[in-house]
N, C-alpha and C positions, 0 to 999 in steps of 0.2 A: 503494499498500501504505501503510496506516493505522498507524503506530507502535505495537506491542504492549507492554502491561505483564503479566507471567505472572498474571493474577489471575483472576475469575469471567469479567471480558469480554474475553478473548483471544477472536480472532479465530481460530479451531482450521484452519478453512481453509487460511487463510494461513498459520499457523504450520507445518502440513502441507507446504504450499509451500516454504517456507524450510528446512525439515527433510528435506525429498524427496532432497537433492542426498547423494551419498557424503562427497564433500570437506567439506561442512558439518557433516556429523556428526561427522566425523574432527577438524575442529577443534574442537567442545565437547569431544569426548572429553580429546583432548590438554591443553585448556584447562581441564577440570576436576581435573588432576592438579597445574595449575602456571599462573602468569605467563609467557607468552612473547613475546620480538619478535616482529616480522612477519615478521623473515627468519627466526628461529629456528623459527617457526611453521610457515613454507612449506618450511624443510627437514625437518622433523617430519612434515609432511602427503605430502611428497614432488610438489608442485607449483611453479609458478614463481610468484616474487614479486608480479607483476603480476597473475595468478589469484588469488593469495592476497587481493589488496585487494580485487577484486571482491567474492568472498566475505563479508570481513570486512564490507563495506559492508552488504552485505543482511542481516548477523546482526547488526549494530549496529542497523541500523533496525528489524529486528524486537524488541527490546529485549533479544535474548541475551548479545550481547557489548559489552564498554566497551574502548578504548583512551585511555590516558595516554602524556602525551610524559615521555621521560628522556634526558635530553641530546640525542641527533643518532638515538635511538631511537623507536619507537612501542611500547609493552607492553601487549597483549592481556590480557584477563580477563573472566572469565565476572560476569554483571553480580550485583548481588544480589537483583534479581526471579527471576532463574533458579536461583540457588541456594535460595531462599525454597520454588520450585515442586519443587524436588526431594526423593526420598524415598529409601528401601531402600540406604543408605549414601553419599547424595547423587551416585547415578549413575543416577536412572531418573525420566524425567518423565511424570506420569499424567495424562492428560487425565479420565479417568474410562471413557473406551472406548477408548484408546488408548495404549499404553505405549512409550517411547522408551527403552532400555538403552544407555545409552553404555558399561556397562564389557563388553559384549562385542560390539562392535565388531572387526571384523578390520582 
C-alpha cells in the first residue's frame, strides 16, 4: 500500500479499503473530537489495545492519523491532510463520488 496524502492524487480504492472497517471509522470519529492516547482510544472504541495498534498502523500508513510521544504514552490525532480534506463542520470526507460522514456513525 502506497502512503496517501489527501489530495487529488489519493488512491481512493486504497482509501476505501482503509475506511471499510467499522473500528477504523470509529477511531477517526473519536479523533475528530480530540486527541487521545492509544489506551484511551481503545477504551473509547471498545477494542483491545493490541487490536487498536493494528488499526492505527493502517490509519497512519494511509495518512489519516499520526501519533506523537508524550511521556510513556502515544497520543493519536488526525493529520493535517485529513483535516484539510474535511467539510461540513469538519466531519465529512468527500471524494466527489463518495462521502464519509463521521458525525453519523453509531
